[in-house]
Backbone as a chain_set.jsonl record, in Angstrom:
{"seq": "XXXXXXXXXXXXXXXXXXXXXXXXXXXXXXXXXXXXXXXXXXXXXXXXXXXXXXXXXXXXXXXXXXXXXXXXXXXXXXXXXXXXXXXXXXXXXXXXXXXXXXXXXXXXXXXXXXXXXXXXXXXXXXXXXXXXXXXXXXXXXXXXXXXXXXXXXXXXXXXXXXXXXXXXXXXXXXXXXXXXXX", "coords": {"N": [[-143.629, -101.393, -0.522], [-143.368, -98.178, -1.452], [-142.387, -94.959, 0.6], [-143.524, -92.913, -0.686], [-145.931, -93.729, -1.917], [-147.853, -94.131, 0.418], [-149.314, -93.221, 3.481], [-148.115, -92.165, 6.159], [-148.653, -92.22, 9.342], [-147.943, -91.118, 12.211], [-147.827, -91.893, 15.602], [-147.683, -90.395, 18.758], [-147.005, -90.914, 22.212], [-147.94, -90.92, 25.7], [-147.021, -87.053, 26.827], [-146.513, -86.562, 24.455], [-143.735, -86.668, 21.617], [-140.771, -85.382, 21.851], [-138.73, -82.6, 20.396], [-136.075, -84.307, 19.838], [-137.012, -86.328, 19.622], [-137.065, -89.967, 18.023], [-139.631, -90.399, 16.176], [-140.407, -87.45, 15.813], [-138.131, -86.585, 14.614], [-138.18, -88.734, 12.388], [-141.176, -88.168, 11.326], [-140.407, -85.501, 10.235], [-138.492, -86.461, 7.823], [-139.748, -87.905, 6.281], [-141.843, -87.956, 3.596], [-144.119, -88.476, 3.151], [-145.237, -88.496, 5.527], [-147.846, -87.585, 8.751], [-148.193, -86.614, 11.924], [-150.938, -87.694, 14.398], [-152.266, -85.653, 16.242], [-152.836, -85.161, 19.863], [-155.476, -83.535, 21.907], [-155.145, -83.824, 24.338], [-152.181, -83.805, 25.538], [-150.977, -84.747, 28.297], [-152.448, -85.516, 30.162], [-154.056, -88.123, 28.882], [-157.037, -89.147, 27.684], [-158.501, -92.431, 27.175], [-160.835, -92.891, 24.914], [-160.867, -90.51, 23.773], [-158.597, -90.472, 22.405], [-158.221, -93.095, 20.801], [-160.028, -92.07, 19.307], [-159.259, -89.83, 17.786], [-156.586, -91.188, 16.551], [-158.196, -93.207, 14.816], [-160.39, -90.784, 13.283], [-157.565, -90.164, 11.704], [-156.604, -92.067, 10.126], [-159.506, -93.033, 8.701], [-159.393, -90.721, 7.632], [-157.341, -90.797, 5.573], [-155.962, -91.144, 2.074], [-154.662, -92.616, 0.795], [-152.99, -96.187, 1.259], [-152.403, -97.02, 4.923], [-149.72, -96.966, 7.029], [-148.948, -96.928, 10.071], [-147.064, -95.626, 12.823], [-146.539, -96.304, 15.682], [-145.586, -95.259, 19.351], [-144.924, -96.08, 22.433], [-147.942, -95.374, 24.685], [-149.352, -94.762, 22.585], [-149.455, -97.024, 21.442], [-151.151, -98.506, 22.182], [-153.433, -97.039, 21.652], [-153.952, -97.225, 19.024], [-154.461, -100.37, 18.884], [-156.731, -100.237, 20.294], [-158.315, -99.13, 18.321], [-158.683, -100.387, 15.834], [-160.944, -101.942, 15.043], [-162.544, -100.152, 14.655], [-161.241, -99.141, 12.221], [-162.038, -97.352, 8.633], [-160.245, -96.84, 6.567], [-158.475, -98.925, 4.893], [-155.674, -100.271, 6.233], [-152.205, -100.699, 5.835], [-149.718, -101.327, 7.413], [-148.943, -101.522, 10.731], [-145.904, -100.389, 12.933], [-144.826, -101.204, 15.478], [-143.749, -99.432, 18.476], [-142.075, -100.381, 21.708], [-144.476, -101.134, 23.452], [-146.364, -100.137, 25.999], [-147.333, -101.946, 29.509], [-150.397, -101.872, 30.365], [-152.2, -102.436, 31.59], [-150.736, -102.993, 34.018], [-150.604, -102.512, 37.712], [-149.056, -100.953, 38.728], [-148.109, -99.432, 36.791], [-147.131, -95.936, 36.113], [-148.322, -92.749, 35.694], [-150.859, -93.299, 37.249], [-153.536, -93.143, 35.765], [-152.958, -94.088, 32.841], [-153.15, -96.865, 33.044], [-156.104, -96.58, 32.311], [-155.679, -97.025, 29.661], [-155.739, -99.989, 29.482], [-156.979, -103.394, 29.548], [-155.231, -104.709, 26.768], [-156.504, -105.335, 23.448], [-156.816, -109.181, 22.657], [-156.971, -110.172, 20.118], [-155.786, -111.11, 16.596], [-154.531, -109.236, 14.829], [-155.464, -107.379, 11.345], [-153.43, -106.685, 9.614], [-150.406, -106.427, 8.109], [-147.456, -106.387, 11.27], [-144.492, -105.115, 12.904], [-143.444, -105.351, 16.002], [-141.476, -103.716, 18.25], [-139.561, -104.848, 20.897], [-137.88, -103.287, 24.388], [-135.614, -104.73, 26.416], [-135.248, -103.783, 29.381], [-137.895, -102.141, 29.594], [-138.964, -99.121, 31.833], [-141.684, -99.295, 31.653], [-143.12, -101.29, 30.701], [-142.428, -104.73, 30.603], [-140.086, -107.669, 28.627], [-141.506, -109.996, 28.615], [-144.254, -108.998, 29.164], [-144.755, -107.684, 26.487], [-144.049, -109.742, 24.773], [-145.876, -111.222, 25.039], [-148.33, -110.223, 24.354], [-147.485, -109.522, 21.743], [-147.222, -112.228, 20.618], [-150.299, -112.686, 20.718], [-151.379, -110.676, 18.811], [-150.327, -111.82, 16.227], [-147.829, -110.18, 16.037], [-144.776, -109.324, 14.526], [-141.981, -109.799, 16.699], [-139.584, -107.909, 17.696], [-135.859, -108.111, 19.095], [-135.085, -105.898, 21.228], [-133.106, -105.453, 23.226], [-131.941, -103.937, 25.619], [-132.304, -101.603, 26.01], [-134.086, -99.413, 27.477], [-136.918, -97.071, 27.05], [-136.772, -96.508, 24.512], [-136.632, -94.292, 23.404], [-135.983, -90.645, 23.279], [-134.603, -89.767, 25.266], [-133.57, -92.506, 26.411], [-131.381, -92.584, 24.591], [-131.888, -92.836, 21.926], [-132.81, -90.902, 19.554], [-131.931, -90.629, 16.939], [-132.068, -92.846, 16.049], [-130.642, -95.32, 14.277], [-130.811, -98.13, 13.645], [-133.842, -98.331, 13.713], [-134.82, -96.781, 11.728], [-133.811, -98.494, 9.989], [-134.482, -101.249, 9.93], [-137.788, -100.11, 9.887], [-137.569, -99.293, 7.384], [-137.057, -101.724, 5.681], [-139.061, -103.265, 6.586], [-141.57, -101.655, 5.365], [-140.739, -102.0, 2.636], [-141.884, -104.377, 2.717], [-144.266, -104.908, 2.617]], "CA": [[-144.428, -100.356, -0.793], [-142.466, -96.924, -0.924], [-143.369, -93.908, 0.936], [-144.886, -92.242, -1.736], [-147.237, -94.639, -2.061], [-148.57, -94.735, 2.116], [-149.616, -92.189, 4.49], [-147.81, -92.747, 7.4], [-148.832, -92.239, 10.771], [-146.714, -90.927, 13.247], [-148.657, -91.96, 16.769], [-146.514, -90.717, 19.375], [-147.152, -91.665, 23.378], [-147.781, -90.093, 26.556], [-146.428, -86.125, 26.493], [-146.175, -86.3, 22.728], [-142.565, -87.027, 20.926], [-140.517, -84.014, 21.639], [-137.756, -82.159, 19.238], [-134.829, -84.809, 19.796], [-137.295, -88.339, 19.716], [-137.054, -90.745, 16.654], [-140.419, -90.041, 15.812], [-140.407, -86.312, 15.495], [-136.759, -87.099, 13.21], [-138.799, -89.55, 10.72], [-142.296, -87.242, 10.467], [-139.699, -84.25, 9.525], [-137.619, -86.663, 6.577], [-140.461, -88.938, 5.531], [-142.453, -86.695, 3.068], [-146.246, -88.401, 3.598], [-145.494, -88.876, 7.553], [-147.952, -86.85, 9.55], [-148.484, -87.087, 13.315], [-151.784, -87.758, 15.139], [-152.522, -85.118, 17.347], [-154.024, -85.428, 20.64], [-156.142, -82.412, 22.239], [-154.572, -83.451, 25.903], [-151.222, -85.176, 25.523], [-150.484, -85.042, 29.212], [-153.778, -86.098, 30.875], [-154.878, -89.026, 27.967], [-158.064, -89.804, 27.473], [-158.778, -93.414, 26.269], [-161.64, -92.523, 24.255], [-160.392, -89.087, 22.339], [-156.864, -90.711, 21.755], [-158.935, -93.551, 19.994], [-161.063, -90.906, 18.31], [-157.988, -89.105, 16.952], [-156.557, -92.429, 15.427], [-159.34, -93.445, 13.874], [-160.596, -90.178, 12.381], [-156.976, -89.473, 10.794], [-157.11, -93.301, 9.533], [-160.153, -92.538, 7.851], [-159.597, -89.539, 6.324], [-156.528, -91.276, 4.426], [-156.405, -91.176, 0.83], [-153.606, -93.83, 0.335], [-152.755, -97.104, 2.362], [-151.767, -96.325, 5.7], [-148.801, -97.59, 7.616], [-149.064, -96.582, 11.449], [-145.885, -95.761, 13.607], [-146.888, -96.187, 17.601], [-144.328, -95.507, 20.217], [-145.807, -95.914, 24.062], [-149.398, -95.23, 25.037], [-149.641, -94.597, 21.175], [-149.88, -98.342, 20.633], [-152.689, -99.382, 23.09], [-154.718, -96.204, 20.985], [-153.458, -97.848, 17.79], [-154.735, -101.743, 18.653], [-157.837, -100.009, 20.832], [-158.685, -98.564, 17.45], [-158.463, -101.144, 14.774], [-161.896, -102.062, 14.918], [-163.22, -98.801, 13.925], [-160.735, -98.432, 11.36], [-162.284, -98.445, 7.5], [-159.273, -97.062, 5.805], [-157.077, -99.948, 4.843], [-153.966, -100.234, 6.863], [-151.114, -101.38, 5.173], [-149.621, -102.411, 8.538], [-147.898, -101.181, 11.94], [-144.725, -100.75, 13.316], [-145.406, -100.595, 17.004], [-142.676, -99.906, 19.712], [-142.395, -99.99, 23.256], [-145.621, -101.223, 24.087], [-146.444, -100.114, 27.75], [-147.9, -102.36, 30.336], [-151.269, -100.392, 30.524], [-152.802, -103.212, 32.781], [-150.319, -103.236, 35.334], [-150.989, -101.454, 38.734], [-147.472, -100.429, 39.174], [-147.657, -97.949, 35.792], [-147.508, -94.22, 36.643], [-148.812, -91.769, 36.01], [-151.819, -94.284, 37.337], [-154.535, -93.096, 34.695], [-152.546, -94.743, 31.855], [-154.111, -97.741, 32.935], [-156.982, -96.873, 31.389], [-155.652, -97.386, 28.374], [-155.395, -101.496, 29.102], [-155.937, -104.086, 29.104], [-154.976, -104.65, 25.531], [-157.584, -106.358, 22.815], [-155.994, -109.171, 22.214], [-157.237, -110.493, 18.961], [-155.253, -110.892, 15.702], [-154.006, -107.779, 14.268], [-155.7, -108.239, 10.383], [-152.435, -106.689, 8.858], [-148.576, -107.136, 8.735], [-146.971, -105.378, 12.229], [-143.719, -105.215, 13.766], [-143.508, -104.769, 17.491], [-139.93, -103.84, 19.066], [-139.378, -104.04, 22.927], [-136.648, -103.697, 24.974], [-135.446, -105.664, 27.603], [-135.022, -102.808, 30.226], [-138.273, -101.135, 29.521], [-139.735, -99.279, 33.003], [-142.833, -99.174, 31.468], [-143.577, -102.614, 30.461], [-141.447, -106.31, 30.99], [-140.5, -108.031, 27.507], [-142.209, -111.183, 28.229], [-145.175, -108.679, 28.663], [-144.234, -107.466, 24.906], [-143.953, -111.261, 24.018], [-147.091, -112.351, 25.252], [-149.264, -109.749, 23.315], [-147.305, -109.776, 20.318], [-147.974, -113.596, 19.655], [-151.622, -112.63, 20.384], [-151.802, -109.759, 17.603], [-149.645, -112.507, 15.186], [-147.066, -109.75, 15.55], [-143.282, -110.173, 14.777], [-141.539, -108.672, 17.848], [-137.613, -107.502, 17.314], [-135.537, -107.871, 20.647], [-134.102, -104.613, 21.177], [-132.093, -105.604, 23.975], [-131.347, -103.325, 26.864], [-132.716, -100.379, 25.298], [-134.871, -98.49, 27.618], [-138.021, -96.765, 26.153], [-136.505, -96.715, 23.039], [-137.022, -92.509, 23.113], [-134.654, -89.967, 23.014], [-133.842, -90.205, 26.735], [-132.655, -93.898, 26.12], [-130.166, -92.19, 23.694], [-132.395, -93.263, 20.698], [-133.234, -89.856, 18.981], [-131.981, -90.611, 15.416], [-132.182, -94.467, 15.939], [-130.782, -95.575, 12.354], [-131.119, -99.163, 13.752], [-134.815, -98.19, 13.782], [-134.808, -96.41, 10.094], [-133.172, -99.682, 9.057], [-135.963, -101.899, 10.138], [-138.613, -99.864, 8.89], [-137.408, -99.493, 5.873], [-137.157, -103.27, 5.183], [-140.669, -103.448, 7.014], [-142.091, -100.778, 4.443], [-140.236, -102.668, 1.409], [-142.089, -106.146, 2.302], [-145.483, -104.007, 2.014]], "C": [[-143.422, -98.996, -0.631], [-143.166, -96.071, -0.375], [-143.942, -93.151, 0.572], [-146.495, -92.739, -1.84], [-148.482, -94.914, -0.719], [-148.856, -93.347, 2.185], [-148.939, -92.923, 5.519], [-148.145, -91.96, 8.601], [-148.524, -92.188, 11.996], [-147.974, -91.161, 14.278], [-148.23, -91.757, 18.044], [-147.589, -91.068, 20.936], [-147.495, -90.483, 24.504], [-146.902, -88.649, 26.688], [-146.197, -86.335, 25.017], [-144.616, -86.541, 22.583], [-142.302, -86.084, 21.14], [-139.317, -83.972, 20.369], [-136.704, -83.547, 18.684], [-135.357, -86.547, 19.832], [-137.582, -88.478, 18.046], [-138.703, -90.519, 15.453], [-140.783, -88.371, 15.351], [-139.284, -85.956, 14.307], [-137.401, -87.742, 11.983], [-139.95, -88.533, 10.336], [-141.529, -86.095, 10.09], [-139.003, -84.959, 8.165], [-138.663, -87.704, 5.718], [-142.24, -88.182, 4.869], [-143.659, -87.034, 3.46], [-146.056, -88.84, 4.914], [-146.631, -87.481, 7.876], [-148.314, -87.24, 10.767], [-150.256, -86.702, 13.229], [-151.701, -86.9, 16.164], [-153.424, -85.361, 18.221], [-154.444, -83.855, 21.48], [-155.169, -82.459, 23.839], [-153.038, -84.805, 26.047], [-150.76, -85.751, 26.951], [-151.781, -85.951, 30.038], [-154.653, -86.899, 29.484], [-156.208, -89.351, 28.352], [-158.437, -91.008, 26.874], [-159.067, -93.239, 24.614], [-161.542, -91.712, 22.804], [-159.153, -89.78, 21.755], [-157.584, -91.765, 20.535], [-159.599, -92.508, 18.733], [-160.219, -90.464, 17.265], [-157.675, -90.06, 15.87], [-157.536, -93.22, 14.363], [-159.92, -92.657, 12.683], [-159.426, -89.688, 11.339], [-156.485, -90.685, 9.847], [-157.689, -92.953, 8.439], [-160.131, -91.448, 7.126], [-158.432, -89.634, 5.603], [-156.719, -91.776, 2.888], [-155.047, -92.509, 0.274], [-153.462, -95.004, 1.513], [-152.234, -96.666, 3.728], [-150.425, -97.381, 6.583], [-148.458, -96.278, 9.442], [-147.545, -96.767, 12.261], [-146.207, -95.382, 15.072], [-145.788, -96.222, 18.262], [-145.644, -95.084, 21.564], [-147.066, -96.069, 24.194], [-149.784, -95.024, 23.327], [-149.879, -96.239, 20.47], [-151.343, -99.007, 20.89], [-153.538, -98.183, 21.933], [-154.567, -96.513, 20.073], [-154.616, -99.487, 17.827], [-156.439, -100.987, 19.049], [-158.983, -99.342, 19.3], [-158.961, -98.978, 16.07], [-159.55, -101.769, 14.768], [-162.689, -101.265, 14.28], [-162.232, -97.933, 12.308], [-161.294, -98.67, 9.806], [-161.457, -98.457, 6.289], [-158.681, -98.244, 5.495], [-155.749, -99.664, 5.208], [-153.111, -100.851, 6.077], [-150.04, -102.426, 6.157], [-149.21, -101.285, 9.224], [-146.795, -101.523, 12.436], [-144.884, -100.037, 14.886], [-143.866, -100.949, 18.248], [-142.854, -99.589, 21.013], [-143.546, -99.824, 23.586], [-145.539, -101.04, 25.804], [-147.357, -101.226, 28.641], [-149.096, -101.79, 31.022], [-152.268, -101.454, 31.574], [-152.217, -103.801, 34.095], [-150.401, -101.99, 36.458], [-149.875, -101.158, 38.889], [-147.365, -98.879, 38.935], [-147.854, -96.342, 36.441], [-147.232, -93.322, 35.803], [-150.191, -93.015, 36.079], [-153.116, -94.242, 36.134], [-153.895, -93.268, 32.927], [-152.872, -96.02, 31.66], [-155.383, -98.116, 32.367], [-157.24, -97.317, 29.797], [-155.97, -99.578, 27.95], [-156.839, -102.145, 29.493], [-156.066, -104.26, 27.455], [-155.823, -105.26, 25.006], [-156.135, -107.691, 22.367], [-156.104, -110.451, 20.589], [-156.226, -110.236, 17.722], [-155.044, -109.826, 15.248], [-154.514, -108.007, 12.07], [-154.651, -107.276, 9.09], [-151.222, -106.808, 9.175], [-148.676, -105.721, 9.67], [-145.968, -106.179, 12.546], [-144.124, -104.388, 15.194], [-141.989, -105.195, 17.913], [-140.301, -103.519, 20.18], [-137.897, -104.421, 23.53], [-136.552, -104.189, 26.646], [-135.563, -104.923, 29.158], [-136.185, -101.822, 30.47], [-139.068, -100.664, 30.906], [-141.394, -99.303, 32.973], [-143.385, -100.573, 30.851], [-142.316, -103.988, 30.408], [-141.724, -106.415, 29.479], [-141.45, -109.419, 27.178], [-143.702, -110.53, 28.276], [-145.558, -108.274, 26.79], [-144.332, -108.655, 24.277], [-145.411, -111.821, 23.551], [-148.083, -111.5, 24.002], [-149.148, -109.613, 21.494], [-147.481, -110.864, 19.619], [-149.559, -113.009, 19.894], [-151.999, -111.764, 18.793], [-151.292, -110.735, 16.701], [-148.469, -110.946, 14.611], [-145.668, -109.836, 15.4], [-142.224, -108.981, 15.722], [-140.212, -109.484, 17.481], [-137.302, -107.439, 18.789], [-135.093, -106.704, 20.215], [-132.857, -104.888, 21.677], [-132.628, -105.252, 25.051], [-131.405, -101.801, 26.259], [-133.852, -99.314, 25.516], [-135.955, -98.205, 27.272], [-137.94, -96.697, 24.863], [-137.143, -95.195, 22.548], [-135.772, -91.891, 23.34], [-134.286, -89.778, 24.225], [-132.991, -91.508, 26.819], [-131.703, -93.515, 25.496], [-130.986, -92.529, 21.978], [-133.606, -92.094, 19.613], [-133.327, -90.01, 17.357], [-132.613, -91.907, 15.209], [-132.315, -94.822, 14.457], [-131.083, -96.933, 12.56], [-133.229, -99.031, 14.0], [-135.471, -97.876, 12.771], [-134.794, -97.754, 9.399], [-134.636, -101.087, 9.255], [-137.252, -101.531, 9.576], [-138.558, -99.45, 7.946], [-137.721, -100.962, 5.18], [-138.795, -103.372, 5.735], [-141.65, -102.84, 5.6], [-141.834, -101.344, 3.128], [-140.472, -103.549, 1.427], [-143.884, -105.602, 2.44], [-146.227, -104.466, 1.022]], "O": [[-142.744, -98.9, 0.392], [-144.384, -96.059, -0.554], [-144.842, -92.576, 1.184], [-147.635, -92.275, -1.835], [-149.529, -95.56, -0.761], [-148.722, -92.496, 1.306], [-149.136, -94.117, 5.742], [-147.685, -90.818, 8.603], [-148.773, -93.069, 12.819], [-149.071, -90.715, 13.941], [-148.274, -92.768, 18.744], [-148.76, -91.419, 20.796], [-147.343, -89.291, 24.235], [-145.718, -88.982, 26.666], [-145.05, -85.964, 24.769], [-144.115, -86.632, 23.703], [-143.186, -85.273, 20.865], [-139.031, -84.902, 19.614], [-136.538, -83.817, 17.495], [-134.684, -87.568, 19.971], [-138.025, -87.702, 17.199], [-138.702, -90.512, 14.222], [-141.551, -88.257, 14.395], [-139.498, -85.24, 13.329], [-137.21, -87.382, 10.822], [-139.886, -88.008, 9.224], [-142.254, -85.449, 9.333], [-138.865, -84.144, 7.253], [-138.343, -88.198, 4.637], [-143.308, -88.0, 5.454], [-144.373, -86.221, 4.047], [-146.867, -89.648, 5.365], [-146.363, -86.408, 7.335], [-148.839, -88.353, 10.792], [-150.806, -85.896, 12.479], [-151.042, -87.297, 17.125], [-154.57, -85.695, 17.919], [-153.507, -83.063, 21.591], [-154.643, -81.478, 24.365], [-152.933, -85.974, 26.419], [-150.27, -86.877, 27.036], [-151.645, -87.127, 30.375], [-155.709, -86.419, 29.073], [-156.392, -89.866, 29.455], [-158.834, -90.759, 25.735], [-158.352, -93.32, 23.615], [-161.827, -91.91, 21.623], [-158.813, -89.552, 20.594], [-157.547, -91.349, 19.377], [-159.47, -92.459, 17.51], [-160.407, -90.673, 16.066], [-158.119, -90.031, 14.722], [-157.306, -93.673, 13.242], [-160.065, -93.118, 11.55], [-159.742, -89.031, 10.348], [-155.96, -90.347, 8.786], [-157.104, -92.626, 7.406], [-160.786, -91.258, 6.101], [-158.221, -88.662, 4.878], [-157.51, -92.665, 2.57], [-154.962, -93.024, -0.841], [-153.823, -94.714, 2.653], [-151.45, -95.725, 3.598], [-150.521, -98.608, 6.544], [-147.892, -95.196, 9.597], [-146.968, -97.853, 12.312], [-146.114, -94.235, 15.509], [-144.935, -97.059, 17.968], [-146.62, -94.338, 21.652], [-147.448, -97.141, 23.726], [-150.961, -95.324, 23.127], [-150.326, -96.53, 19.361], [-152.186, -99.636, 20.25], [-154.434, -98.759, 21.317], [-155.479, -95.884, 19.536], [-155.432, -99.679, 16.926], [-157.327, -101.144, 18.211], [-160.201, -99.183, 19.384], [-159.383, -98.196, 15.218], [-159.185, -102.804, 14.209], [-163.477, -101.635, 13.409], [-162.385, -96.883, 11.683], [-161.207, -99.827, 9.393], [-161.501, -99.255, 5.352], [-158.163, -98.545, 6.571], [-154.914, -98.977, 4.619], [-153.623, -101.841, 5.553], [-149.665, -103.582, 5.963], [-149.074, -100.197, 8.663], [-146.477, -102.71, 12.506], [-145.005, -98.876, 15.275], [-143.282, -101.958, 18.645], [-143.61, -98.717, 21.441], [-143.951, -98.734, 23.989], [-144.835, -101.657, 26.604], [-148.472, -101.231, 28.119], [-148.962, -101.263, 32.127], [-153.081, -100.894, 32.311], [-152.693, -104.593, 34.908], [-150.293, -100.797, 36.176], [-149.949, -101.116, 40.117], [-147.044, -97.879, 39.577], [-148.756, -95.907, 37.158], [-146.155, -93.096, 35.25], [-150.496, -93.59, 35.034], [-153.57, -95.297, 35.692], [-154.365, -92.633, 31.983], [-152.951, -96.504, 30.53], [-155.799, -99.225, 32.032], [-158.182, -97.686, 29.095], [-156.223, -100.202, 26.92], [-157.78, -101.388, 29.731], [-157.122, -103.883, 26.947], [-156.336, -106.041, 25.807], [-154.999, -107.433, 21.968], [-155.303, -111.333, 20.281], [-155.746, -109.103, 17.736], [-156.105, -109.256, 15.5], [-153.81, -108.825, 11.478], [-155.007, -107.182, 7.915], [-150.836, -107.207, 10.274], [-149.272, -104.664, 9.465], [-146.028, -107.408, 12.59], [-144.759, -103.358, 15.421], [-141.441, -106.296, 17.952], [-140.967, -102.573, 20.6], [-137.114, -105.345, 23.307], [-137.247, -104.002, 27.645], [-135.997, -105.622, 30.073], [-136.009, -100.856, 31.213], [-139.838, -101.519, 31.344], [-142.159, -99.322, 33.938], [-144.566, -100.428, 30.536], [-141.196, -103.656, 30.018], [-142.669, -105.9, 28.882], [-141.93, -109.816, 26.116], [-144.55, -111.151, 27.636], [-146.534, -108.644, 26.137], [-144.74, -108.621, 23.116], [-145.903, -112.396, 22.58], [-148.472, -112.041, 22.967], [-149.933, -109.598, 20.546], [-147.786, -110.881, 18.427], [-150.068, -112.902, 18.778], [-152.726, -112.196, 17.899], [-152.12, -110.612, 15.798], [-148.261, -110.618, 13.443], [-145.173, -110.543, 16.278], [-141.883, -107.822, 15.487], [-139.855, -110.627, 17.198], [-138.056, -106.941, 19.625], [-134.756, -106.453, 19.059], [-131.787, -104.741, 21.086], [-133.56, -105.86, 25.578], [-130.432, -101.054, 26.153], [-134.426, -98.619, 24.677], [-136.494, -99.273, 26.983], [-138.908, -96.808, 24.111], [-137.908, -94.999, 21.604], [-134.706, -92.469, 23.552], [-133.089, -89.499, 24.154], [-131.842, -91.508, 27.26], [-130.737, -94.213, 25.805], [-130.319, -92.342, 20.96], [-134.715, -92.347, 19.141], [-134.28, -89.706, 16.64], [-133.51, -92.107, 14.39], [-133.27, -94.77, 13.683], [-131.768, -97.318, 11.612], [-133.719, -99.991, 14.594], [-136.575, -98.386, 12.578], [-135.538, -98.093, 8.478], [-135.484, -101.497, 8.463], [-137.875, -102.335, 8.883], [-139.619, -99.116, 7.419], [-138.536, -101.163, 4.279], [-139.642, -103.611, 4.874], [-142.345, -103.61, 4.938], [-142.774, -101.195, 2.347], [-139.9, -104.281, 0.62], [-144.639, -106.544, 2.199], [-147.145, -103.781, 0.571]]}, "num_chains": 1, "name": "protein.A"}
């Protein structure tokens, strides 16, 4: 699949993705990409976030490729049963452990636990071994449940601008390969 054949929905996490974040960079470079905007980025409400993902997917006119980071991942996973538009695939990065009682801020736990049903479309999950918001073992567990292909990003923090992943060329290459196989 080519970029021009898909609608690429960028689904940021808690507090949105800033100007240096790889999601923002991809959105500006990919001609068919658009961001799923949330009404409240710093006080996320699970149902509101899920509703926005569903709305954006359902208004798509081409196959959809979801690109979710952090809290955007559970928003996407919870939205799956409600999407009517065909999803071509999902690229899921740094899934937080939203069932962990130690997660901060606490209201992020309202996005957990993750559904464990297999995803009805191809997906890749990229997880770090030192992500402060979720362990690699947790990512491995949910990825197996979803039937997603897990990529070990090594010690990459939360795979965001703060951890040095602004441009994230490795992610760009993996995404291009994933898109090419859809």
